[in-house]
C-alpha positions as CSV (number, residue, x, y, z in Angstrom):
1,X,-18.4,-2.6,-4.3
2,X,-21.7,-2.1,-2.3
3,X,-22.0,-1.9,2.0
4,X,-26.3,-3.2,2.3
5,X,-27.5,-4.1,5.5
6,X,-27.1,-2.4,8.3
7,X,-28.8,-2.5,11.6
8,X,-29.3,0.3,14.2
9,X,-25.7,0.5,15.9
10,X,-26.7,0.4,20.3
11,X,-25.5,4.0,21.9
12,X,-23.0,3.9,24.7
13,X,-21.9,5.8,27.2
14,X,-17.7,5.7,26.4
15,X,-16.5,7.8,24.0
16,X,-14.4,4.6,22.4
17,X,-17.5,2.7,21.8
18,X,-19.1,5.7,20.1
19,X,-16.6,5.2,18.2
20,X,-17.3,2.8,14.9
21,X,-16.4,-0.7,15.4
22,X,-14.0,0.1,12.4
23,X,-13.4,3.1,10.1
24,X,-11.3,3.9,7.2
25,X,-10.1,7.5,6.0
26,X,-8.9,8.0,2.0
27,X,-7.7,4.4,2.0
28,X,-5.6,3.4,-1.2
29,X,-4.5,0.3,-2.0
30,X,-2.1,0.2,-5.2
31,X,0.4,-2.8,-5.6
32,X,2.9,-2.7,-8.8
33,X,4.6,-0.2,-10.6
34,X,4.3,1.7,-13.8
35,X,1.7,0.4,-16.4
36,X,1.4,-2.9,-14.4
37,X,0.5,-0.5,-11.0
38,X,-3.5,-1.5,-9.8
39,X,-4.7,0.7,-7.4
40,X,-7.1,-1.6,-5.8
41,X,-8.4,0.8,-3.2
42,X,-8.9,4.9,-4.1
43,X,-9.0,6.6,-1.2
44,X,-12.1,4.5,0.6
45,X,-14.2,6.3,3.1
46,X,-16.1,4.2,5.0
47,X,-17.2,3.3,9.0
48,X,-18.5,0.0,10.2
49,X,-21.1,0.8,13.0
50,X,-21.3,-1.1,16.5
51,X,-23.5,-3.9,17.4
52,X,-24.2,-4.0,13.4
53,X,-24.6,-6.3,10.2
54,X,-22.5,-4.9,7.6
55,X,-23.0,-6.2,4.2
56,X,-19.3,-5.3,1.7
57,X,-20.3,-6.8,-2.1
58,X,-19.0,-6.9,-5.4
59,X,-17.2,-8.8,-8.0
60,X,-13.7,-10.6,-8.0
61,X,-11.2,-7.9,-8.4
62,X,-13.3,-4.8,-7.1
63,X,-11.2,-4.2,-3.9
64,X,-13.3,-6.1,-0.8
65,X,-9.7,-8.6,0.7
66,X,-7.3,-5.9,0.3
67,X,-10.0,-3.7,1.8
68,X,-10.2,-6.2,4.8
69,X,-6.9,-7.0,5.0
70,X,-5.9,-3.4,5.3
71,X,-8.6,-2.6,8.1
72,X,-7.2,-6.3,10.2
73,X,-3.9,-5.0,10.1
74,X,-3.4,-8.3,7.6
75,X,-1.7,-5.5,4.8
76,X,-0.5,-2.3,4.9
77,X,-2.4,0.3,2.8
78,X,-0.3,2.8,0.4
79,X,-1.6,6.0,1.9
80,X,-4.9,7.4,4.3
81,X,-5.3,6.4,7.8
82,X,-7.6,2.5,9.4
83,X,-8.6,2.6,13.2
84,X,-9.6,0.2,14.7
85,X,-11.9,1.5,17.6
86,X,-9.9,4.2,18.7
87,X,-6.9,2.6,17.6
88,X,-4.8,3.7,14.2
89,X,-4.0,0.1,12.9
90,X,-0.7,1.7,10.9
91,X,0.4,3.2,14.0
92,X,0.9,-0.1,15.5
93,X,4.5,-2.5,14.9
94,X,4.4,-6.3,14.6
95,X,3.7,-7.1,18.1
96,X,1.0,-4.3,17.8
97,X,-0.6,-6.2,15.2
98,X,-0.6,-9.3,16.3
99,X,-2.5,-8.5,19.7
100,X,-4.6,-6.3,18.4
101,X,-5.7,-9.3,15.8
102,X,-6.1,-12.0,18.6
103,X,-7.6,-9.9,21.0
104,X,-9.9,-7.6,18.9
105,X,-11.0,-9.4,15.9
106,X,-12.0,-12.5,15.0
107,X,-12.1,-14.2,12.1
108,X,-15.0,-16.4,9.6
109,X,-13.5,-17.8,6.9
110,X,-15.2,-19.3,3.6
111,X,-12.3,-22.7,4.1
112,X,-12.5,-22.5,7.8
113,X,-9.1,-22.6,8.0
114,X,-9.2,-25.2,11.3
115,X,-6.7,-26.9,12.2
116,X,-6.7,-29.6,11.5
117,X,-4.5,-31.6,14.1
118,X,-7.0,-30.2,16.8
119,X,-10.2,-31.8,17.8
120,X,-13.5,-29.1,17.8
121,X,-13.2,-27.9,21.0
122,X,-9.1,-27.1,21.2
123,X,-10.0,-25.3,17.6
124,X,-12.9,-23.4,19.4
125,X,-11.0,-22.5,22.4
126,X,-7.8,-21.6,20.5
127,X,-7.7,-17.9,20.4
128,X,-8.3,-17.6,23.9
129,X,-5.6,-20.5,24.5
130,X,-2.6,-18.2,22.3
131,X,-3.4,-15.4,24.4
132,X,-3.5,-17.1,27.5
133,X,-6.8,-15.7,29.1
134,X,-8.9,-18.3,30.9
135,X,-12.1,-19.2,28.2
136,X,-15.6,-18.3,29.8
137,X,-17.4,-21.8,30.8
138,X,-20.6,-20.8,30.7
139,X,-20.1,-18.6,27.0
140,X,-18.4,-22.1,25.8
141,X,-21.1,-23.7,27.0
142,X,-23.7,-21.0,25.2
143,X,-21.8,-21.3,22.3
144,X,-22.2,-24.7,21.6
145,X,-25.3,-25.5,21.8
146,X,-26.1,-22.5,20.3
147,X,-24.0,-23.8,16.7
148,X,-25.6,-27.2,17.6
149,X,-21.8,-28.9,17.6
150,X,-22.2,-30.1,21.0
151,X,-21.3,-34.1,19.8
152,X,-18.6,-32.8,17.9
153,X,-16.5,-31.3,20.0
154,X,-13.9,-34.5,20.2
155,X,-13.5,-34.5,16.5
156,X,-11.3,-33.4,14.0
157,X,-12.1,-31.1,10.4
158,X,-11.6,-34.1,8.9
159,X,-14.6,-36.0,10.9
160,X,-17.3,-33.1,10.2
161,X,-19.0,-31.7,7.4
162,X,-18.5,-28.6,5.1
163,X,-21.9,-26.5,7.6
164,X,-20.1,-28.2,10.6
165,X,-16.7,-27.6,10.4
166,X,-18.1,-23.7,9.3
167,X,-20.0,-24.1,13.0
168,X,-16.7,-24.9,14.7
169,X,-15.4,-21.5,13.4
170,X,-17.9,-19.8,14.2
171,X,-17.6,-20.5,17.6
172,X,-14.2,-19.6,17.8
173,X,-14.6,-16.4,16.6
174,X,-16.5,-15.6,19.3
175,X,-15.0,-17.4,22.0
176,X,-13.5,-14.3,23.0
177,X,-15.8,-12.1,22.7
178,X,-13.8,-9.7,20.1
179,X,-15.0,-6.4,19.3
180,X,-15.4,-7.1,15.1
181,X,-16.0,-10.1,13.2
182,X,-14.9,-10.2,9.7
183,X,-17.1,-13.1,7.9
184,X,-15.1,-13.1,4.7
185,X,-17.2,-15.1,2.2
186,X,-18.2,-17.5,5.2
187,X,-20.9,-19.5,3.1
188,X,-18.6,-20.5,-0.2
189,X,-18.1,-23.6,0.3
190,X,-21.7,-24.6,1.7
191,X,-24.6,-26.2,1.3
192,X,-27.9,-23.3,0.9
193,X,-29.1,-25.2,4.0
194,X,-25.5,-25.0,6.1
195,X,-25.3,-21.1,4.2
196,X,-28.5,-20.0,5.6
197,X,-27.8,-21.4,9.2
198,X,-24.4,-19.5,9.0
199,X,-25.5,-16.4,8.5
200,X,-28.4,-17.0,10.8
201,X,-25.7,-17.4,13.6
202,X,-24.1,-14.3,12.3
203,X,-27.5,-12.7,12.8
204,X,-28.1,-13.5,15.8
205,X,-24.5,-12.9,17.2
206,X,-25.5,-9.3,16.4
207,X,-28.8,-9.1,17.6
208,X,-28.9,-10.8,20.4
209,X,-24.9,-10.5,21.4
210,X,-24.9,-7.1,20.2
211,X,-21.5,-8.3,18.5
212,X,-20.4,-5.8,15.0
213,X,-20.2,-8.0,11.8
214,X,-19.0,-7.0,8.4
215,X,-19.2,-9.7,5.8
216,X,-17.9,-9.7,2.6
217,X,-19.4,-11.7,-0.4
218,X,-19.8,-11.4,-4.3
219,X,-23.3,-11.8,-4.1
220,X,-26.5,-10.3,-2.0
221,X,-27.0,-12.0,1.4
222,X,-30.0,-12.7,2.6
223,X,-29.5,-14.3,6.6
224,X,-33.7,-16.2,6.6
225,X,-35.6,-14.4,9.5
226,X,-35.2,-17.5,12.8
227,X,-36.5,-17.9,16.4
228,X,-33.5,-15.6,17.9
229,X,-32.7,-17.0,21.4
230,X,-31.1,-14.9,24.2
231,X,-27.7,-15.7,26.5
232,X,-28.1,-14.1,29.8
C-alpha cells in the first residue's frame, strides 16, 4: 500500500483536533489457521491527518480493504490499536461502534450503496434521519447545488445514471459533516468524466470544507484542478 497525495492539515487549538483523524498502531490482522493462515496486515503504523486528502493505493489482496474495515470498526484486528480521533476503536462495544460510524464517519462506495426504495433526497438525509438529528437545510441545499443533483431529488436510484448516483452518495457522506470520510474505490463503476467529477468534488471537500478524506484505490487517483467554490 502506498500513501499518495496528502494536503497540509489545518492547525487546531483543541487537543483532540490536533490528533490525526484516524491512526493505526502496530495493526495486525490474520485470517485462518495453520498452513491456511493469511496475514492481511502486518504491524501497520499509519496516521491520516485532518483536513487532508490521502490515497491508499495497492493491488487486490494487498490489505487495503482490511485496513479500512479495521479503522472504521467494521472488522476487529488480531492485535494492535486503531483510533478515530481520541477514541480507541477496539475498546468500543457494538453500540459504541454503531454510534461512531453513524456520527463521525462517512462512506462512499464503488457500488454507491444507495437504498433502492428511497428517493435521492431521502438517501442524502438518511444518516441524519438514522441519528435522529435535524438536517441543516442550508448545508443540504449547498451540497445539492455543488453536486448538481437538484433535478434528481425525487428520483430513485434506478432512475439515475451511475454518475448521478455517486453524487448522491457523496452528498449522503457529507450531510452530517463527519470527521472522516472513507471513499472505497468510488470511481470504479464510473466513466472517465463521472470519475473526474467525483474526484474533483472530494478534493474540494478538503480544500473548501476542511474535510478529512481517505481514498482507497488500486490505481493512482488524479483529481483534476477544477475551479473551487466556497461555502459561507
